VEXDREN-2710 file (C-alpha; in Angstrom, 1 decimal):
% VEXDREN-2710
k/r/px/py/pz
1/MET/340.2/-35.1/-0.3
2/ASN/338.5/-36.8/2.5
3/ILE/337.6/-40.3/1.3
4/LYS/334.4/-40.4/3.5
5/LEU/333.2/-37.1/2.0
6/ILE/333.7/-38.5/-1.5
7/VAL/331.9/-41.8/-0.7
8/SER/329.1/-39.8/0.8
9/LYS/328.7/-37.6/-2.4
10/LEU/328.7/-40.6/-4.5
11/GLY/326.0/-42.3/-2.4
12/VAL/323.8/-39.2/-2.8
13/PHE/324.4/-39.2/-6.5
14/TYR/323.5/-42.8/-7.0
15/PHE/320.5/-42.3/-4.8
16/LEU/319.2/-39.5/-7.0
17/ILE/319.7/-41.6/-10.0
18/ILE/317.9/-44.5/-8.8
19/PHE/315.1/-42.2/-7.4
20/ALA/314.7/-40.6/-10.9
21/LEU/314.4/-44.0/-12.6
22/PHE/312.0/-45.2/-10.2
23/SER/309.8/-42.0/-10.5
24/CYS/309.8/-42.5/-14.3
25/GLU/308.7/-46.1/-14.0
26/ASN/306.1/-45.1/-11.6
27/GLU/304.8/-42.4/-13.9
28/LYS/304.7/-44.9/-16.7
29/VAL/302.7/-47.4/-14.7
30/ALA/300.4/-44.5/-13.6
31/LYS/299.8/-43.7/-17.3
32/ASN/299.0/-47.2/-18.0
33/ASP/296.6/-47.5/-15.1
34/ALA/294.9/-44.3/-16.5
35/LEU/294.2/-45.7/-19.9
36/PRO/290.9/-47.6/-18.9
37/THR/289.3/-44.4/-17.6
38/SER/289.2/-43.0/-21.1
39/PHE/286.7/-45.7/-22.1
40/LYS/283.8/-44.1/-24.1
41/LEU/280.2/-45.5/-23.7
42/GLU/279.2/-47.5/-26.7
43/ILE/275.5/-47.5/-27.7
44/ASP/274.0/-51.0/-28.1
45/SER/270.5/-52.5/-28.4
46/ILE/270.3/-53.1/-24.7
47/ASN/271.3/-49.6/-23.4
48/ALA/269.5/-47.9/-26.2
49/SER/266.3/-49.7/-25.2
50/GLU/266.8/-48.9/-21.6
51/PHE/267.2/-45.3/-22.6
52/ALA/264.0/-45.3/-24.7
53/ILE/262.0/-46.9/-21.7
54/LEU/263.3/-44.1/-19.3
55/PHE/262.5/-41.4/-21.9
56/ILE/259.0/-42.8/-22.3
57/GLN/258.6/-42.9/-18.5
58/ASP/259.5/-39.2/-18.3
59/ILE/256.9/-38.3/-21.0
60/TYR/254.2/-40.2/-19.1
61/ASN/255.3/-38.8/-15.8
62/SER/255.3/-35.2/-17.4
63/ASP/259.0/-35.0/-16.0
64/THR/260.0/-32.0/-18.0
65/ILE/263.5/-31.7/-16.7
66/SER/264.5/-35.3/-16.9
67/ALA/263.1/-35.7/-20.5
68/ARG/264.7/-32.5/-21.8
69/ASN/268.0/-33.5/-20.2
70/LYS/267.8/-36.5/-22.6
71/ILE/267.5/-34.2/-25.5
72/ASP/270.5/-32.5/-27.0
73/ILE/269.7/-31.2/-30.5
74/GLU/271.8/-28.4/-31.9
75/PHE/270.6/-26.6/-35.0
76/GLU/273.7/-25.6/-37.1
77/GLY/272.7/-25.1/-40.8
78/ASP/270.7/-27.8/-42.4
79/THR/270.0/-30.6/-40.0
80/SER/270.6/-34.1/-41.2
81/CYS/267.4/-35.7/-40.2
82/CYS/264.9/-33.2/-38.5
83/PHE/263.2/-32.1/-41.7
84/ASP/259.9/-31.0/-40.1
85/LEU/258.8/-27.8/-38.5
86/LEU/260.6/-28.4/-35.2
87/SER/264.0/-28.1/-37.0
88/ILE/263.5/-24.3/-36.8
89/HIS/265.3/-23.5/-33.7
90/GLU/262.7/-20.9/-32.5
91/VAL/259.9/-23.3/-33.2
92/PHE/261.7/-26.0/-31.2
93/ASP/261.9/-23.6/-28.2
94/GLU/258.1/-23.2/-28.4
95/LEU/257.0/-26.7/-29.5
96/ASP/259.9/-29.1/-28.6
97/LEU/259.9/-32.8/-28.7
98/PHE/258.9/-33.3/-25.1
99/THR/256.0/-30.8/-25.5
100/GLN/254.7/-32.6/-28.5
101/LEU/254.7/-36.0/-27.0
102/ASN/253.6/-35.2/-23.6
103/LYS/250.6/-33.2/-24.8
104/GLN/249.3/-36.2/-26.7
105/VAL/250.1/-38.8/-23.9
106/VAL/248.2/-36.6/-21.5
107/LEU/245.2/-36.8/-23.9
108/GLY/245.3/-40.5/-23.8
109/ALA/247.7/-41.5/-26.6
110/ASP/250.0/-44.5/-26.1
111/LEU/253.7/-44.1/-26.6
112/SER/255.9/-47.2/-26.8
113/LEU/259.3/-48.4/-28.1
114/LEU/258.9/-50.1/-31.3
115/LYS/262.5/-51.1/-32.3
116/TYR/266.2/-50.3/-32.3
117/SER/268.3/-50.2/-35.5
118/GLU/271.8/-49.0/-36.7
119/GLU/272.2/-47.5/-40.1
120/THR/275.3/-45.7/-41.5
121/GLU/276.8/-45.8/-38.1
122/GLN/273.8/-44.0/-36.6
123/LYS/272.0/-45.6/-33.7
124/ARG/268.2/-45.2/-33.8
125/ILE/265.1/-45.9/-31.7
126/LEU/261.7/-46.0/-33.2
127/LEU/258.8/-44.7/-30.9
128/ARG/255.1/-45.3/-31.9
129/LEU/252.5/-42.9/-30.7
130/PHE/248.9/-44.3/-31.1
131/SER/245.8/-42.2/-30.5
132/ALA/242.4/-44.0/-30.7
133/PRO/240.7/-44.9/-32.8
134/GLN/243.1/-44.7/-35.9
135/GLU/245.7/-42.0/-35.7
136/VAL/249.3/-43.3/-35.6
137/GLU/252.7/-41.3/-35.6
138/TYR/256.3/-42.5/-35.5
139/TYR/259.3/-40.8/-34.0
140/GLU/262.7/-42.0/-35.1
141/LEU/265.2/-40.8/-32.4
142/ILE/268.9/-40.6/-33.4
143/LEU/271.1/-41.3/-30.5
144/ASP/274.7/-40.4/-29.5
145/VAL/276.9/-40.2/-26.6
146/HIS/277.6/-36.8/-24.9
147/ASN/279.5/-36.7/-21.5
148/ASN/279.3/-40.5/-21.3
149/ASN/275.4/-40.3/-21.5
150/ILE/273.1/-41.5/-24.3
151/VAL/271.1/-38.4/-25.6
152/VAL/268.8/-37.7/-28.5
153/VAL/270.8/-35.6/-31.0
154/ASP/268.3/-35.6/-33.9
155/TYR/265.1/-37.1/-35.0
156/LYS/262.5/-37.7/-37.9
157/SER/258.8/-37.5/-37.2
158/VAL/256.1/-39.2/-39.3
159/TYR/252.9/-37.7/-38.2
160/SER/249.4/-37.8/-39.5
161/ASN/247.6/-35.1/-41.4
162/TRP/245.5/-34.2/-38.5
163/LYS/248.6/-33.7/-36.4
164/ALA/250.1/-31.5/-39.2
165/SER/247.1/-29.2/-39.1
166/GLU/247.3/-29.0/-35.3
167/MET/250.9/-28.0/-35.4
168/LEU/250.4/-25.4/-38.1
169/ASN/247.8/-23.8/-36.2
170/GLU/250.0/-23.5/-33.2
171/LEU/252.9/-22.0/-35.3
172/ILE/250.6/-19.5/-37.0
173/ASP/249.6/-18.3/-33.5
174/ILE/253.3/-18.1/-32.5
175/SER/254.0/-16.1/-35.6
176/CYS/251.2/-13.7/-35.0
177/SER/252.6/-13.1/-31.5
178/ASN/255.9/-12.0/-32.9
179/LYS/257.7/-14.9/-31.2
180/LEU/259.2/-16.1/-34.5
181/ASP/261.4/-14.4/-37.0
182/LEU/260.5/-15.3/-40.6
183/SER/263.2/-13.4/-42.4
184/ASN/265.6/-16.3/-42.8
185/ILE/265.1/-17.9/-46.2
186/GLU/266.0/-21.4/-45.2
187/ARG/263.3/-21.2/-42.5
188/SER/260.8/-20.0/-45.0
189/PHE/261.4/-22.9/-47.2
190/LEU/260.5/-25.2/-44.2
191/TYR/257.3/-23.0/-43.9
192/LEU/256.5/-23.7/-47.6
193/ASP/256.9/-27.4/-46.9
194/SER/254.4/-27.2/-44.1
195/MET/252.0/-25.2/-46.0
196/GLN/251.8/-28.1/-48.5
197/GLY/251.1/-30.2/-45.4
198/ALA/248.1/-28.0/-44.8
199/PHE/247.0/-28.6/-48.4
200/ASN/247.4/-32.3/-47.9
201/ASN/245.0/-31.9/-45.0
202/PHE/242.3/-30.4/-47.2
203/ASN/242.5/-27.2/-45.3
204/PRO/242.9/-24.3/-47.8
205/ASP/242.1/-21.6/-45.2
206/LEU/245.0/-22.8/-43.1
207/ALA/247.2/-22.9/-46.2
208/GLN/246.2/-19.4/-47.0
209/SER/247.0/-18.2/-43.5
210/TYR/250.4/-19.9/-43.7
211/TYR/251.1/-18.3/-47.1
212/LYS/250.6/-14.9/-45.5
213/SER/253.5/-15.7/-43.1
214/ILE/256.1/-16.4/-45.8
215/SER/259.0/-14.1/-46.1
216/PRO/258.6/-11.4/-48.7
217/ILE/261.9/-12.5/-50.3
218/LEU/260.2/-15.7/-51.6
219/ILE/256.7/-14.4/-52.4
220/ASN/257.5/-14.4/-56.1
221/SER/259.7/-17.5/-56.3
222/ARG/258.9/-20.4/-58.4
223/LEU/258.5/-22.5/-55.3
224/VAL/255.9/-20.2/-53.8
225/ASN/254.0/-20.0/-57.1
226/ARG/253.9/-23.8/-57.2
227/VAL/252.4/-23.9/-53.7
228/LYS/249.8/-21.3/-54.8
229/THR/248.8/-23.6/-57.6
230/LEU/248.3/-26.4/-55.1
231/ILE/246.1/-24.2/-53.0
232/GLY/244.1/-23.3/-56.1
233/LEU/243.5/-27.0/-56.7
234/HIS/241.1/-27.0/-53.7
235/SER/238.3/-25.8/-56.1
236/ASP/238.3/-29.1/-57.9
237/GLU/238.4/-32.2/-55.8
238/GLU/239.0/-34.7/-58.4
239/VAL/241.9/-32.7/-59.8
240/ARG/243.3/-32.3/-56.3
241/ILE/243.1/-36.0/-55.5
242/SER/244.7/-36.9/-58.8
243/TYR/247.5/-34.4/-58.3
244/LEU/248.2/-35.6/-54.8
245/MET/248.1/-39.2/-55.6
246/ASN/250.5/-38.7/-58.5
247/GLU/253.0/-36.7/-56.4
248/ILE/252.9/-39.3/-53.6
249/ASP/253.3/-42.3/-55.9
250/GLU/256.3/-40.7/-57.5
251/SER/257.9/-40.0/-54.3
252/ASN/260.8/-42.0/-52.9
253/VAL/259.7/-45.3/-51.3
254/SER/261.7/-44.6/-48.2
255/ASN/259.8/-41.4/-47.3
256/SER/257.4/-43.0/-44.8
257/ARG/255.7/-39.6/-44.1
258/TYR/254.3/-39.6/-47.7
259/TRP/253.0/-43.1/-47.4
260/LEU/251.2/-42.3/-44.1
261/PHE/249.7/-39.2/-45.5
262/SER/248.6/-41.1/-48.6
263/PHE/247.0/-43.8/-46.5
264/TYR/244.9/-41.3/-44.6
265/LEU/243.9/-39.4/-47.8
266/ASP/242.7/-42.9/-49.3
267/VAL/240.7/-43.6/-46.2
268/LEU/239.0/-40.2/-46.4
269/GLN/238.1/-41.0/-50.1
270/GLU/237.0/-44.5/-49.1
271/GLU/239.6/-46.0/-51.5
272/ASN/240.4/-48.8/-49.2
273/ASN/242.3/-51.0/-51.8
274/GLN/244.6/-48.1/-52.4
275/ALA/244.8/-47.4/-48.6
276/ARG/246.0/-51.0/-48.2
277/ILE/248.7/-50.7/-50.8
278/LYS/250.0/-47.5/-49.0
279/LEU/250.0/-49.4/-45.7
280/ASN/252.1/-52.1/-47.1
281/ARG/254.6/-49.5/-48.3
282/LEU/254.6/-48.2/-44.9
283/LYS/255.2/-51.5/-43.3
284/GLU/258.3/-52.2/-45.6
285/ILE/259.8/-49.0/-43.9
286/ILE/258.6/-49.2/-40.4
287/GLY/258.7/-52.9/-40.0
288/GLU/256.3/-55.3/-38.1
289/ASP/253.9/-53.1/-36.1
290/PRO/250.5/-54.5/-34.8
291/ILE/249.0/-51.0/-35.3
292/LEU/249.5/-51.1/-38.9
293/ILE/247.9/-54.4/-39.1
294/TYR/245.1/-53.0/-37.0
295/LEU/244.6/-50.1/-39.4
296/GLU/244.6/-52.5/-42.2
297/ALA/241.8/-54.5/-40.5
298/THR/239.8/-51.4/-40.1
299/THR/239.7/-50.9/-43.9
300/TYR/238.2/-54.5/-44.3
301/PHE/235.8/-53.7/-41.5
302/GLU/234.5/-50.6/-43.3
303/GLU/233.8/-52.7/-46.3
304/TYR/231.9/-55.1/-44.2
305/ASN/234.4/-57.8/-44.8
306/TYR/234.4/-59.0/-41.2
307/ASN/236.1/-62.3/-41.8
308/ASN/239.3/-60.6/-43.3
309/ALA/239.1/-57.9/-40.5
310/LEU/238.7/-60.5/-37.8
311/GLU/241.9/-62.4/-39.1
312/LEU/243.9/-59.3/-39.0
313/TYR/242.7/-58.3/-35.6
314/ASN/243.9/-61.7/-34.3
315/ASP/247.2/-61.3/-36.0
316/ALA/247.7/-57.9/-34.4
317/LEU/246.9/-59.3/-30.9
318/VAL/249.4/-62.1/-31.5
319/LEU/252.1/-59.4/-31.9
320/ASP/250.9/-57.2/-28.9
321/ALA/247.9/-58.1/-26.6
322/THR/248.3/-54.9/-24.5
323/ILE/246.5/-52.6/-26.8
324/PRO/243.0/-52.0/-25.8
325/ASN/241.6/-50.7/-29.1
326/ILE/242.5/-53.8/-30.9
327/HIS/240.7/-56.0/-28.4
328/PHE/237.6/-53.9/-28.5
329/ALA/237.7/-53.7/-32.3
330/LYS/237.7/-57.5/-32.4
331/VAL/234.7/-57.6/-30.1
332/ILE/232.8/-55.2/-32.2
333/CYS/233.6/-57.2/-35.3
334/LEU/232.3/-60.4/-33.7
335/ILE/229.1/-58.6/-32.7
336/GLU/228.7/-57.4/-36.3
337/MET/229.0/-61.2/-37.3
338/LYS/226.4/-62.0/-34.7
339/GLU/229.0/-64.2/-33.0
340/TYR/227.9/-63.2/-29.5
341/VAL/229.5/-66.2/-27.6
342/GLN/232.8/-65.4/-29.2
343/ALA/232.4/-61.7/-28.5
344/VAL/232.0/-62.3/-24.7
345/GLU/234.8/-64.7/-24.8
346/SER/236.9/-61.9/-26.2
347/LEU/235.7/-59.6/-23.5
348/LEU/236.9/-62.3/-20.9
349/VAL/240.2/-62.2/-22.6
350/MET/240.4/-58.6/-22.1
351/GLU/240.1/-59.2/-18.4
352/ASP/243.6/-60.6/-18.3
353/TYR/245.0/-57.3/-19.5
354/PHE/242.8/-54.4/-18.5
355/GLU/240.5/-53.1/-15.8
356/VAL/236.9/-54.0/-17.1
357/ILE/234.9/-53.6/-14.0
358/ASN/234.3/-50.0/-13.8
359/ILE/233.2/-49.5/-17.4
360/ASN/229.7/-48.6/-18.6
361/TRP/229.3/-51.5/-21.0
362/ASP/225.8/-50.5/-22.0
363/LYS/227.1/-47.2/-23.2
364/GLU/230.0/-49.0/-25.1
365/PHE/227.5/-51.1/-27.0
366/MET/224.6/-48.8/-27.3
367/GLY/224.9/-49.0/-31.1
368/TYR/224.1/-52.8/-31.0
369/PRO/220.7/-53.2/-29.3
370/ASP/220.4/-56.9/-30.3
371/PHE/223.7/-57.8/-28.5
372/LEU/222.4/-55.7/-25.4
373/ILE/219.3/-57.9/-25.0
374/SER/221.2/-61.3/-25.8
375/ASP/221.7/-63.9/-23.1
376/GLU/225.5/-63.8/-23.7
377/TYR/225.5/-60.2/-22.8
378/SER/223.5/-60.8/-19.7
379/ARG/226.0/-63.3/-18.5
380/TRP/228.7/-60.8/-19.1
381/LEU/227.0/-58.2/-17.0
382/GLU/226.5/-60.7/-14.2
383/ARG/230.3/-61.1/-14.1
384/VAL/230.8/-57.2/-14.0
385/GLY/227.2/-56.5/-12.8
386/ALA/227.7/-54.9/-9.3
387/ASN/230.1/-52.3/-10.3
388/ASN/228.5/-51.7/-13.7
389/GLU/225.2/-50.9/-12.0
390/GLU/226.9/-48.3/-9.8
391/GLU/228.5/-46.7/-12.9
392/LEU/225.1/-46.5/-14.6
393/LEU/223.3/-44.8/-11.5
END
């Protein structure tokens, strides 16, 4: 055999071996280089807060598309956290989280981030929605990562009894328009829970309307009979209040919705000492919130205990000086105490945070004629006088 041919063939053979080894090594290196690209976004306090701020901005800007792109709630059987009406998929389509928040913000409510927390591997942000003068709601949004983006995957809402009534009315309208299928038993149980919310709101007519919407499968059940008993208690106010308070007091301390309902119930009944107890229970769950301190101050104000009210208004402003209602409540409290100099000083402090020029101050203080004719108020008008006069014309 030709020696040159043999050498040539051996050369090709060795070249193929070396090329194969080199290719394997390159593939190994390529795989190693690709590892970092599988990194999954981790939620922490910083990016969760950034997400919350962007979501709140979407609500204020009525940016429907952007806000809803941040929400990815899937209803499969019993949801883990979303225990209110919006956990019904068809209801969520009509009254979703964006719709509920945006509608109230447009009407003047203040939506803000309260805190970030981690519990049982769940990442949560707590939003506070405050509507003047005294209505507060909380939305605990549960976060996760989908497609390397932070999204809302579930939530808990803690809303006032007034809000419960509003939502129930909307849902009854939806039911009457045949947009909602009530044949599912699990959904009907959620409706029953909501009907009790109507009862808590002292609204027997609404509760009766809701009762008519319950699935026939449940009409004679023990749970429905219990709710009918609750509705019947509307005929006796003392029995109703006693029953409600016992139910609320025996409930789990971690159920913040019960404590908020109970607080408003006590306020309606002018049981301010009990209302403050319920607020303290709520503080244990929600944490430090200037609005809860403000609400406590209002209970003292209603009792004409202006010193305690003033102290609490100051405590609330130390935590957050950007809430106009707390500033104005403090001014009114000082006027009631005849501390007109301090009242005007508090108005001056408001100038640091808010627009105070184009406000009809005579109208704001029309319930306090002695203050309106005081020298202190005249000096305040001199400060904002030109624009105030234009407003009055």
